[in-house]
C-alpha positions as CSV (number, residue, x, y, z in Angstrom):
1,X,8.1,80.7,-39.0
2,X,6.8,77.2,-38.2
3,X,8.3,74.3,-40.2
4,X,6.1,71.2,-40.4
5,X,7.3,67.8,-41.3
6,X,4.9,65.7,-43.2
7,X,5.0,61.9,-42.7
8,X,6.0,61.5,-46.4
9,X,9.0,63.8,-45.9
10,X,10.0,62.0,-42.7
11,X,9.8,58.6,-44.5
12,X,12.0,60.0,-47.4
13,X,14.6,61.3,-44.9
14,X,14.7,57.9,-43.0
15,X,15.0,56.0,-46.3
16,X,18.3,57.7,-46.9
17,X,19.5,56.2,-43.6
18,X,18.4,52.6,-44.3
19,X,21.2,50.1,-45.0
20,X,21.5,48.7,-48.5
21,X,20.1,45.2,-48.9
22,X,22.6,42.4,-48.2
23,X,24.4,40.9,-51.2
24,X,23.0,37.6,-52.6
25,X,24.3,34.5,-50.9
26,X,27.3,32.8,-52.4
27,X,26.6,29.6,-54.2
28,X,26.4,26.5,-52.0
29,X,29.3,24.1,-52.8
30,X,29.8,20.5,-51.9
31,X,32.4,17.9,-52.8
32,X,32.4,14.1,-52.8
33,X,33.8,11.8,-50.3
34,X,33.1,8.6,-52.3
35,X,34.4,9.9,-55.7
36,X,35.5,13.1,-57.3
37,X,32.5,15.3,-57.8
38,X,31.3,18.9,-57.1
39,X,27.9,20.2,-56.5
40,X,27.0,23.8,-56.9
41,X,23.6,25.3,-56.0
42,X,23.3,28.9,-57.0
43,X,20.3,31.2,-57.4
44,X,19.4,29.7,-60.8
45,X,20.7,26.1,-61.1
46,X,21.7,22.9,-59.3
47,X,24.9,21.6,-61.1
48,X,26.6,18.3,-60.5
49,X,30.0,17.8,-62.0
50,X,31.7,14.4,-61.8
51,X,35.2,13.7,-62.9
52,X,35.3,12.6,-66.6
53,X,31.6,13.2,-67.2
54,X,29.5,16.0,-68.7
55,X,27.9,18.3,-66.0
56,X,24.3,17.7,-65.1
57,X,22.5,21.1,-64.8
58,X,18.9,21.4,-63.6
59,X,16.9,24.6,-62.8
60,X,17.0,25.2,-59.0
61,X,13.7,24.1,-57.5
62,X,12.1,25.7,-54.4
63,X,13.9,24.5,-51.3
64,X,12.2,22.1,-48.9
65,X,13.3,22.9,-45.4
66,X,13.6,19.6,-43.6
67,X,14.2,18.8,-39.9
68,X,18.0,18.5,-40.3
69,X,18.6,20.7,-43.4
70,X,17.6,21.6,-46.9
71,X,16.3,19.4,-49.7
72,X,16.3,20.1,-53.4
73,X,14.5,17.8,-55.8
74,X,14.8,18.1,-59.6
75,X,14.0,15.5,-62.3
76,X,17.6,14.4,-62.4
77,X,19.3,15.6,-59.2
78,X,18.1,15.2,-55.6
79,X,20.1,16.8,-52.9
80,X,19.8,16.3,-49.1
81,X,21.8,18.6,-47.0
82,X,22.2,17.7,-43.3
83,X,23.6,20.3,-41.0
84,X,26.1,18.0,-39.2
85,X,29.9,18.0,-39.2
86,X,31.6,16.3,-42.0
87,X,35.3,15.6,-42.6
88,X,37.3,14.8,-45.7
89,X,40.9,14.1,-44.9
90,X,42.0,17.0,-42.7
91,X,39.2,19.4,-43.9
92,X,36.1,19.9,-41.9
93,X,32.8,21.1,-43.3
94,X,29.5,22.1,-41.7
95,X,27.3,19.8,-43.7
96,X,26.9,16.2,-44.8
97,X,25.5,16.0,-48.3
98,X,23.7,13.2,-50.1
99,X,23.2,13.6,-53.8
100,X,21.4,11.3,-56.2
101,X,22.0,12.0,-59.9
102,X,20.1,9.9,-62.4
103,X,19.4,7.4,-59.5
104,X,23.2,7.0,-58.7
105,X,23.9,7.9,-55.1
106,X,26.9,10.1,-54.0
107,X,28.1,11.1,-50.5
108,X,29.9,14.2,-49.6
109,X,30.5,17.3,-47.5
110,X,29.4,20.8,-48.1
111,X,28.9,24.3,-46.9
112,X,32.0,25.9,-48.5
């Protein structure tokens, strides 16, 4: 008896060996060096939270890949992430982050 494998059967068998897709990336988090604020970029929103103020939430725009990092531009929040070492106190971060919220500039570190 001769057993023949069809390309469809071979593909189905191989599909069972394929790894699962990776989990979604964790939200990007940055904190302020000039004042107390947090920035969170997740798969849906860009959220800026400053101490004592209401959060500013904008839908996440498509990322602009710049020479030194990523850029996000919304009507109220503009984020410039530069992949360069940043330090707050004794903590080191992989990114320097510039955020402009309603035209007010903020400096920080990110990549948590």
